Backbone bond lengths (Angstrom), bond angles and torsions (degrees), N, CA, C in turn:
res aa  C-N    CA-C-N  psi(-1)  N-CA   C-N-CA  omega(-1)  CA-C   N-CA-C  phi
1 M - - - 1.456 - - 1.525 108.21 -
2 K 1.316 115.96 127.19 1.465 121.87 -177.49 1.528 108.62 -117.93
3 I 1.341 115.58 124.96 1.460 121.60 -172.36 1.528 110.04 -128.95
4 L 1.338 115.78 134.92 1.460 123.19 172.70 1.520 107.85 -114.49
5 I 1.332 115.86 127.42 1.462 121.25 175.98 1.519 106.49 -106.79
6 L 1.324 115.00 126.52 1.460 120.77 -167.90 1.522 111.76 -124.23
7 C 1.327 115.69 134.29 1.461 121.70 171.60 1.524 108.58 -148.49
8 T 1.298 116.28 -159.02 1.454 119.13 -176.68 1.526 111.62 -86.08
9 G 1.338 117.34 -63.46 1.462 120.98 -172.92 1.515 115.48 -91.36
10 N 1.330 118.15 -17.34 1.470 123.11 -178.49 1.530 111.07 55.26
11 S 1.347 115.77 39.88 1.464 118.68 -179.24 1.521 113.40 -119.03
12 C 1.331 118.47 -17.30 1.469 120.42 -176.38 1.525 112.03 -132.06
13 R 1.340 115.46 -81.62 1.467 120.56 -170.80 1.516 112.96 -60.55
14 S 1.312 117.12 -48.91 1.470 119.24 -177.93 1.524 111.29 -67.41
15 Q 1.318 117.26 -34.14 1.464 120.54 177.66 1.530 110.42 -67.28
16 M 1.342 116.96 -41.74 1.456 120.11 178.38 1.528 110.68 -65.99
17 A 1.333 116.77 -43.13 1.468 120.23 179.23 1.529 110.76 -62.23
18 E 1.322 117.15 -42.07 1.466 121.00 176.33 1.528 109.90 -59.58
19 G 1.327 116.58 -44.32 1.458 120.67 179.02 1.507 112.58 -60.64
20 F 1.331 117.07 -42.60 1.466 120.00 179.20 1.521 111.86 -64.82
21 L 1.338 117.95 -47.09 1.466 119.33 -178.41 1.522 111.30 -61.79
22 K 1.320 117.61 -40.77 1.464 120.55 177.65 1.531 110.72 -65.44
23 F 1.328 116.62 -35.06 1.457 121.37 177.69 1.531 110.89 -68.09
24 F 1.340 116.62 -41.57 1.463 120.69 179.41 1.517 111.78 -63.83
25 D 1.360 116.37 -38.50 1.463 120.07 -174.05 1.534 108.89 -156.79
26 N 1.326 115.83 104.20 1.470 118.31 -177.03 1.523 112.99 -75.12
27 N 1.331 117.49 0.94 1.466 120.28 174.19 1.532 112.52 -86.82
28 L 1.339 116.75 -12.30 1.459 119.99 177.70 1.524 109.32 -74.13
29 Q 1.324 116.12 144.00 1.465 121.08 171.47 1.523 106.48 -96.28
30 V 1.331 116.07 105.43 1.462 121.15 -175.09 1.516 109.12 -123.07
31 V 1.335 115.69 130.90 1.456 122.27 172.38 1.523 107.51 -133.68
32 S 1.319 115.44 158.75 1.453 119.84 174.20 1.520 108.62 -130.18
33 A 1.331 114.57 156.45 1.457 119.82 -177.69 1.521 109.21 -157.25
34 G 1.324 114.51 167.88 1.453 120.43 178.20 1.512 111.63 -136.90
35 T 1.322 115.44 160.25 1.462 119.65 177.42 1.520 110.95 -79.59
36 E 1.330 116.72 -25.31 1.465 122.19 176.61 1.524 107.57 -135.51
37 P 1.344 117.92 72.08 1.462 119.94 -172.61 1.524 112.56 -60.59
38 S 1.324 114.51 137.47 1.463 119.91 178.63 1.524 109.12 -80.32
39 G 1.303 116.36 -179.78 1.459 121.10 -175.71 1.519 114.22 -77.26
40 Q 1.353 117.37 -24.22 1.460 119.65 -177.16 1.524 109.85 -157.12
41 V 1.319 115.53 162.77 1.454 120.24 171.09 1.529 106.34 -69.16
42 H 1.314 116.57 135.47 1.461 121.05 -175.86 1.532 110.09 -60.63
43 P 1.334 117.97 128.29 1.467 120.73 -177.94 1.531 114.15 -56.05
44 K 1.328 117.35 -33.30 1.471 119.02 179.26 1.532 111.11 -72.96
45 A 1.321 117.84 -30.25 1.469 119.91 174.36 1.522 109.21 -64.70
46 V 1.321 116.39 -44.29 1.466 120.92 177.31 1.531 109.44 -60.22
47 Q 1.318 116.62 -45.35 1.467 122.04 -178.12 1.528 112.22 -59.86
48 V 1.339 116.91 -50.86 1.467 118.36 -174.88 1.528 111.76 -71.78
49 M 1.320 118.00 -26.99 1.469 119.69 174.81 1.529 110.13 -73.13
50 N 1.336 117.07 -40.07 1.468 120.33 176.43 1.517 111.47 -58.83
51 E 1.337 116.36 -35.13 1.465 120.82 -179.67 1.528 112.30 -59.12
52 I 1.329 117.55 -25.79 1.470 120.42 179.60 1.534 111.41 -110.47
53 G 1.313 116.12 15.28 1.461 120.48 172.04 1.516 116.44 85.64
54 I 1.330 117.67 18.58 1.468 120.84 177.57 1.525 108.22 -116.89
55 D 1.319 116.16 120.14 1.464 121.66 -176.11 1.525 109.91 -96.98
56 I 1.328 115.91 113.83 1.476 120.67 176.17 1.525 110.41 -113.35
57 S 1.336 116.89 16.47 1.461 120.66 -174.85 1.527 113.23 -66.89
58 D 1.332 117.41 -19.91 1.466 120.38 177.59 1.523 112.75 -83.90
59 G 1.332 117.11 -5.45 1.452 120.92 -178.30 1.515 112.26 -65.13
60 K 1.305 114.89 146.60 1.468 122.00 176.96 1.528 107.58 -130.77
61 P 1.338 118.19 128.32 1.460 119.08 174.80 1.533 110.64 -59.07
62 K 1.332 115.09 133.17 1.457 121.78 -177.07 1.523 110.12 -124.78
63 S 1.304 115.32 153.22 1.461 120.83 176.58 1.528 109.96 -84.49
64 V 1.322 115.32 140.72 1.462 120.45 176.73 1.530 110.53 -59.42
65 N 1.321 117.10 -25.52 1.466 120.19 -179.04 1.532 112.23 -60.96
66 E 1.336 117.15 -24.77 1.462 120.90 178.61 1.527 112.40 -65.90
67 F 1.339 117.28 -17.89 1.459 121.03 -171.59 1.527 113.93 -115.41
68 L 1.344 117.26 5.22 1.461 119.80 -174.70 1.533 113.22 -63.52
69 D 1.317 118.03 -25.83 1.460 120.64 -179.81 1.524 113.26 -89.31
70 E 1.336 117.55 2.35 1.456 121.14 -178.02 1.523 110.79 -101.87
71 S 1.329 115.75 157.65 1.455 122.34 175.15 1.524 109.09 -101.72
72 F 1.334 115.76 144.41 1.454 121.26 179.54 1.521 110.14 -132.37
73 D 1.333 115.14 144.80 1.462 119.89 172.76 1.527 109.76 -72.88
74 Y 1.329 115.91 -39.99 1.460 121.52 179.44 1.519 109.93 -136.60
75 V 1.335 115.36 137.75 1.456 122.06 164.86 1.525 105.01 -119.35
76 I 1.334 114.86 122.94 1.458 120.77 -175.75 1.525 108.43 -119.01
77 T 1.337 116.26 119.86 1.459 120.15 175.33 1.528 108.29 -89.93
78 V 1.341 115.61 142.72 1.462 120.15 -176.96 1.529 112.82 -123.10
79 C 1.330 117.66 10.16 1.455 120.16 178.38 1.527 109.35 -65.12
80 G 1.335 115.76 157.48 1.453 117.27 -171.18 1.498 116.26 -128.34
81 G 1.329 117.50 -75.12 1.458 122.80 -167.52 1.514 114.77 -60.57
82 A 1.330 114.07 160.75 1.464 120.80 -178.24 1.520 111.90 -62.34
83 K 1.333 117.41 -26.34 1.460 119.31 -178.64 1.521 112.50 -82.04
84 E 1.320 116.75 -2.22 1.462 120.79 179.21 1.518 110.12 -101.12
85 T 1.297 116.17 143.02 1.452 121.33 173.57 1.518 107.40 -103.05
86 C 1.328 116.55 123.87 1.456 119.85 179.16 1.521 109.08 -70.52
87 P 1.315 116.35 130.81 1.462 119.16 177.97 1.523 111.14 -71.88
88 M 1.307 115.29 156.84 1.463 121.60 175.84 1.519 108.57 -110.96
89 F 1.314 115.26 144.27 1.453 120.57 174.75 1.513 107.18 -105.22
90 T 1.336 116.58 123.07 1.463 120.14 -174.43 1.518 112.93 -96.95
91 G 1.335 117.03 1.94 1.463 120.39 179.56 1.523 111.90 -79.41
92 D 1.323 115.67 -169.92 1.459 123.80 -177.12 1.535 110.22 -79.07
93 V 1.336 116.59 115.65 1.457 122.30 -176.16 1.520 109.83 -136.12
94 K 1.342 116.25 133.90 1.469 119.68 175.18 1.520 111.34 -80.03
95 H 1.347 116.95 -42.92 1.461 121.10 -176.41 1.528 109.65 -136.96
96 R 1.335 115.06 135.41 1.460 121.12 175.26 1.530 107.96 -113.83
97 L 1.320 115.39 133.38 1.468 120.86 178.01 1.517 109.06 -132.47
98 H 1.322 114.91 154.25 1.457 120.09 171.20 1.525 107.57 -123.63
99 I 1.329 115.53 123.32 1.459 121.97 174.61 1.523 104.62 -128.66
100 G 1.329 117.02 93.22 1.449 121.57 -168.92 1.519 115.34 -88.56
101 F 1.329 114.97 149.20 1.458 123.09 178.71 1.527 109.13 -142.91
102 D 1.332 115.24 149.82 1.464 119.79 170.88 1.524 108.53 -61.52
103 D 1.325 116.01 154.97 1.462 120.77 178.41 1.525 109.10 -91.29
104 P 1.337 118.58 110.17 1.464 119.35 -178.41 1.530 112.71 -66.23
105 A 1.319 117.86 -21.79 1.460 120.72 178.60 1.531 111.34 -67.59
106 E 1.324 117.17 -16.11 1.467 121.24 179.13 1.520 111.96 -89.04
107 A 1.333 117.87 -6.35 1.470 121.25 -177.76 1.519 110.37 -62.47
108 E 1.321 115.39 140.01 1.461 121.80 178.35 1.513 108.69 -126.71
109 G 1.321 115.32 146.94 1.455 120.05 179.22 1.515 110.02 136.79
110 S 1.313 115.11 -154.99 1.456 120.44 -178.66 1.528 110.26 -69.05
111 E 1.320 115.27 160.42 1.472 119.90 175.98 1.516 110.42 -56.76
112 E 1.329 116.39 -39.59 1.469 121.50 -179.77 1.529 110.91 -61.91
113 F 1.346 116.40 -44.00 1.463 120.20 179.70 1.530 110.74 -65.84
114 I 1.327 116.49 -44.08 1.468 120.06 -179.17 1.526 110.16 -61.83
115 L 1.332 117.36 -43.96 1.463 120.49 177.54 1.525 110.62 -61.91
116 F 1.332 117.13 -40.84 1.458 121.11 177.14 1.532 110.56 -58.49
117 E 1.327 116.92 -41.46 1.467 120.09 179.38 1.530 111.42 -63.87
118 F 1.312 117.75 -40.62 1.472 120.49 176.92 1.534 110.36 -63.04
119 I 1.321 116.92 -41.10 1.469 120.57 178.57 1.526 110.39 -66.06
120 R 1.338 116.34 -43.36 1.475 120.21 179.67 1.524 110.91 -60.01
121 I 1.319 116.72 -47.46 1.466 120.16 -178.89 1.529 110.22 -67.38
122 R 1.340 117.87 -40.73 1.467 120.93 176.33 1.527 110.49 -55.39
123 D 1.326 116.21 -46.25 1.460 120.21 -177.70 1.528 111.57 -67.78
124 E 1.340 117.40 -35.74 1.469 120.37 176.04 1.524 110.45 -66.64
125 I 1.327 116.78 -40.90 1.465 120.46 178.96 1.525 109.76 -63.54
126 E 1.320 116.66 -44.56 1.469 119.26 178.82 1.524 110.86 -59.60
127 R 1.324 117.37 -47.53 1.468 121.62 -179.35 1.533 111.17 -59.36
128 D 1.334 116.78 -50.45 1.462 120.32 -173.77 1.528 112.37 -73.12
129 F 1.329 117.86 -35.77 1.459 119.35 178.95 1.529 111.69 -77.84
130 R 1.333 117.38 -27.45 1.470 119.27 172.50 1.532 109.22 -65.28
131 K 1.334 116.43 -42.45 1.464 120.23 177.80 1.530 110.04 -62.21
132 F 1.335 117.42 -45.92 1.458 120.38 176.57 1.525 110.29 -57.11
133 Y 1.316 117.16 -47.92 1.467 121.38 -178.47 1.530 110.80 -60.59
134 E 1.319 116.69 -46.88 1.463 120.17 -178.15 1.525 111.82 -67.72
135 D 1.341 117.27 -39.81 1.462 120.69 -178.27 1.511 112.58 -72.98
136 V 1.338 117.91 -37.11 1.459 121.22 -172.06 1.524 112.29 -100.38
137 M 1.308 117.35 -43.59 1.453 120.22 -172.88 1.522 113.26 -86.33
138 I 1.319 116.99 -33.01 1.466 119.53 -174.41 1.517 111.78 -93.15
139 S 1.329 117.52 -38.83 1.472 118.90 -175.24 1.507 113.57 -77.76
């Protein structure tokens, strides 16, 4: 099973979702990418994933253009808010899904609040991607 997780910056949500799917099943081929990849995986995304024993510190934001010549069983977009435009993948895909989340990198306020937002989104990603994994991969 080959899965592409797609968002805009490929620095938070898609990286966390990739980490969870690989954690659930290391036999899955999972990559993530963005339409406008940022320079690095967000340090708070790395931090909150480390807190639950999943290391995404080796992740590098990648452009979706790197994968246009590949085929995927699933392409899953994870963009969320109304001000975001979900990217489209124009390559060969069997199934397209959208599992949207707010962008924790957009959180404003105290350090405590921002960290809480990263934890909240991490937990939502884990819940929704576990459901996807159990519904699609196991059944």
